[in-house]
C-alpha positions as CSV (number, residue, x, y, z in Angstrom):
1,M,92.7,82.6,118.7
2,A,93.6,84.0,122.0
3,G,96.0,87.3,121.8
4,V,95.1,88.0,118.6
5,I,95.5,91.8,118.3
6,I,93.9,93.5,115.3
7,G,94.9,97.1,114.4
8,V,91.7,99.2,113.2
9,T,92.0,102.2,111.8
10,I,89.5,105.1,112.8
11,E,87.9,108.7,111.4
12,K,88.3,112.2,112.9
13,Y,85.2,114.2,113.3
14,T,84.2,117.1,114.9
15,N,80.8,116.9,117.7
16,K,78.5,119.6,118.2
17,S,80.2,121.3,120.8
18,G,83.4,121.7,118.3
19,T,85.7,118.9,119.6
20,L,87.1,117.0,117.5
21,R,86.7,113.1,118.5
22,W,88.0,109.7,116.9
23,A,85.3,107.2,116.1
24,V,84.4,104.1,114.4
25,N,81.6,102.2,113.8
26,E,80.9,99.4,116.4
27,A,80.0,96.5,114.1
28,Y,84.1,96.4,112.7
29,T,85.1,95.5,116.5
30,S,82.2,93.5,117.0
31,A,82.7,91.0,113.9
32,I,86.7,90.9,114.9
33,V,85.7,90.2,118.5
34,Q,83.2,87.5,117.4
35,A,86.2,85.9,115.1
36,G,87.9,85.5,118.5
37,G,90.6,88.4,117.7
38,I,91.5,91.6,119.8
39,P,90.4,94.9,118.1
40,L,93.1,97.7,118.6
41,L,92.4,101.3,117.5
42,L,94.8,103.3,115.9
43,A,95.2,107.4,115.4
44,N,95.9,109.0,112.5
45,G,98.7,111.3,111.4
46,L,102.1,109.1,112.9
47,P,104.7,109.1,110.8
48,R,105.6,105.9,108.9
49,P,108.4,104.7,111.7
50,A,105.4,104.7,114.5
51,L,103.5,103.0,112.1
52,E,106.3,100.7,111.2
53,S,106.5,100.2,114.9
54,F,102.7,99.7,115.6
55,C,102.4,96.7,112.5
56,S,105.4,94.9,114.2
57,R,103.2,94.9,117.5
58,V,100.0,93.5,115.6
59,D,98.7,90.4,114.0
60,G,96.9,92.0,111.1
61,I,95.1,95.4,110.2
62,L,91.6,96.4,109.2
63,L,91.2,99.3,107.1
64,T,88.0,100.4,108.0
65,G,85.4,102.3,105.6
66,G,84.5,105.8,105.5
67,G,84.6,109.4,103.8
68,D,86.4,109.3,100.7
69,V,90.4,109.2,99.9
70,E,91.8,113.0,98.3
71,T,91.8,112.5,94.2
72,A,95.3,113.8,94.3
73,R,96.4,110.6,95.8
74,Y,95.3,108.6,92.6
75,D,95.8,111.3,90.2
76,G,91.7,111.2,89.6
77,E,88.8,113.0,88.4
78,D,87.1,115.6,90.7
79,H,83.9,115.8,91.1
80,P,81.5,118.1,93.4
81,A,80.3,114.7,94.8
82,V,83.6,114.0,96.0
83,G,83.5,114.5,99.9
84,R,86.2,116.6,101.7
85,P,89.4,114.6,102.4
86,D,91.5,114.1,105.7
87,P,94.5,113.7,104.6
88,A,96.4,112.2,107.6
89,R,93.7,109.5,107.5
90,D,94.8,109.1,104.1
91,E,98.4,108.8,104.6
92,T,97.8,106.7,107.2
93,E,96.1,104.1,105.7
94,I,97.7,103.9,102.7
95,T,101.2,103.5,104.4
96,L,99.7,100.5,106.5
97,A,98.7,99.0,103.8
98,Q,102.3,99.8,101.5
99,I,103.8,97.9,105.3
100,C,101.6,95.1,105.2
101,A,102.0,94.4,101.8
102,Q,105.2,93.9,102.0
103,Q,106.1,92.7,104.9
104,K,103.4,89.8,104.5
105,I,101.2,91.4,107.4
106,P,97.2,90.4,107.0
107,L,95.3,92.9,106.2
108,L,91.4,92.9,105.3
109,G,90.1,96.3,103.7
110,I,86.6,97.0,103.7
111,C,85.0,100.0,101.3
112,R,86.9,102.6,101.6
113,G,89.8,100.1,102.7
114,A,89.3,98.5,99.5
115,Q,89.8,102.0,97.6
116,V,93.0,102.5,100.0
117,L,94.8,99.4,99.3
118,N,94.4,99.7,95.7
119,I,95.7,103.0,96.0
120,A,98.5,102.1,97.8
121,L,99.7,99.7,95.4
122,G,99.7,102.2,92.7
123,G,95.6,101.1,91.4
124,T,93.0,104.4,90.9
125,L,89.6,104.5,91.7
126,Y,86.0,106.2,89.5
127,A,85.7,109.1,91.6
128,H,82.2,109.1,91.0
129,I,80.8,106.1,89.7
130,P,77.4,107.5,88.1
131,V,79.3,109.8,85.7
132,Q,82.4,108.1,85.2
133,F,81.4,104.0,84.9
134,S,78.3,103.1,82.6
135,S,75.5,101.5,85.0
136,S,72.0,101.4,86.1
137,L,73.0,99.7,88.6
138,Q,72.5,101.7,92.2
139,H,76.1,101.1,94.8
140,D,75.4,104.4,96.8
141,C,72.4,103.0,98.9
142,H,72.7,105.8,102.2
143,A,69.6,107.4,101.7
144,L,67.3,104.0,102.7
145,D,66.3,103.5,106.0
146,D,68.2,100.0,105.8
147,A,71.0,100.8,104.4
148,R,73.5,98.6,105.7
149,T,71.5,95.8,105.9
150,H,69.6,96.4,102.5
151,L,71.0,93.6,100.3
152,A,71.5,95.9,97.1
153,H,72.6,93.1,94.3
154,T,74.6,90.3,94.1
155,V,78.4,89.5,93.3
156,Q,80.3,87.0,91.3
157,I,83.2,85.3,93.0
158,Q,86.1,83.9,91.2
159,P,86.3,80.2,91.4
160,G,89.9,78.9,93.2
161,S,90.2,82.3,94.3
162,R,91.5,83.3,98.3
163,L,87.8,84.8,98.9
164,H,85.8,81.9,97.2
165,Q,87.9,79.2,99.7
166,V,87.1,81.5,102.4
167,V,83.4,82.3,102.1
168,G,82.8,79.0,100.2
169,E,80.4,81.0,97.7
170,T,80.9,81.8,94.0
171,G,77.7,84.6,94.4
172,L,77.1,86.3,97.3
173,P,74.4,88.8,97.8
174,V,75.8,92.1,99.5
175,N,74.7,95.3,100.7
176,S,76.2,98.7,99.0
177,L,77.3,102.1,100.4
178,H,79.5,103.5,98.2
179,H,80.1,106.2,95.6
180,Q,83.6,105.4,94.1
181,G,84.7,102.4,93.1
182,L,88.1,100.6,92.0
183,Q,89.1,101.4,88.3
184,R,92.4,100.6,87.5
185,L,93.8,97.7,89.3
186,G,97.1,98.4,91.7
187,S,100.1,96.1,91.0
188,D,99.9,92.4,91.9
189,L,96.2,92.9,92.7
190,Q,93.6,90.3,91.3
191,S,89.7,91.0,90.6
192,T,87.8,88.5,92.3
193,A,84.4,89.6,92.9
194,W,82.4,91.6,90.6
195,A,79.1,93.3,90.6
196,P,76.3,92.4,88.0
197,D,77.5,95.6,85.9
198,G,80.9,94.5,86.0
199,L,82.5,97.0,88.9
200,V,85.0,95.1,90.4
201,E,84.0,94.2,94.2
202,A,87.0,92.3,95.6
203,V,90.5,92.4,95.0
204,E,93.3,90.1,96.8
205,L,97.2,90.0,96.7
206,A,99.1,87.3,94.8
207,D,101.5,85.6,96.9
208,H,100.2,86.9,100.4
209,P,98.8,85.1,103.1
210,F,95.8,87.3,103.7
211,F,95.2,90.4,101.8
212,I,91.9,91.3,100.7
213,G,89.9,94.2,100.1
214,V,85.6,94.2,99.6
215,Q,83.7,96.8,98.5
216,W,80.5,95.9,100.5
217,H,80.3,96.3,104.2
218,P,80.2,92.5,105.8
219,E,80.2,93.9,109.1
220,C,77.4,95.1,108.9
221,L,76.0,91.3,108.1
222,P,76.8,89.5,110.9
223,D,74.4,86.6,110.6
224,Q,75.6,86.0,106.9
225,P,77.7,82.4,107.0
226,A,80.4,84.7,104.5
227,T,80.6,87.6,107.0
228,Q,81.7,85.7,109.7
229,A,84.0,83.0,107.4
230,L,85.8,86.0,106.3
231,F,86.6,87.5,109.8
232,A,87.4,84.1,110.9
233,A,89.4,83.7,108.5
234,F,91.6,86.8,108.7
235,V,91.8,86.7,112.7
236,K,93.1,82.4,111.7
237,A,95.6,84.0,109.2
238,A,96.8,86.7,111.7
239,Q,97.3,84.2,114.3
240,Q,99.7,82.1,112.1
241,S,101.3,85.0,110.9
242,R,102.8,86.3,114.5
243,K,106.4,87.2,114.2
């Protein structure tokens, strides 16, 4: 896996002194490193030609988790629970997902990242699951002290899917840190995992070497064999697709 470069998306925030900073949870980069890849962080706000140039220089793209995508991006239903959007990040990540889909560049989308790739291909979201999707299951576990490692529910994985081939399981316990979810799937996307209430938890793109989105946060479960297998398969696909 030597020299396999994975572009990683990041978010912008303002610290206590009012300075704008870039950030990404270390768990993402650690998972890439553990799988044998080299993470390369990408700032938001670059024009499409620059993003195309970036994609030509890396071997794969990781769309990380984070805040809500602007509802106007998918003609969604506004709700007070929807967080303040970052238009530059939305545009950057949607463009990256489209480039990866078109150019067969390996891509892994996590939580927000799975939602972004769905929007990029014309899909929609539940802007706030508790009011738009009938379920007694708690998907947003942020309030728990152990939220990122708490196994909130299981997901059922479609036998024979790429995700199934990668993790080797048809059932998997996962964490859950989202109040939005996949509604109508984007063009050529296939649902490959579901929560017990039927909410889509994973998607993949047909006829693509590796284009997978998962709604949970595998990077926060580094000791789970499925996490290790997922990142290892991602980095391997990136290596095999080198230009």
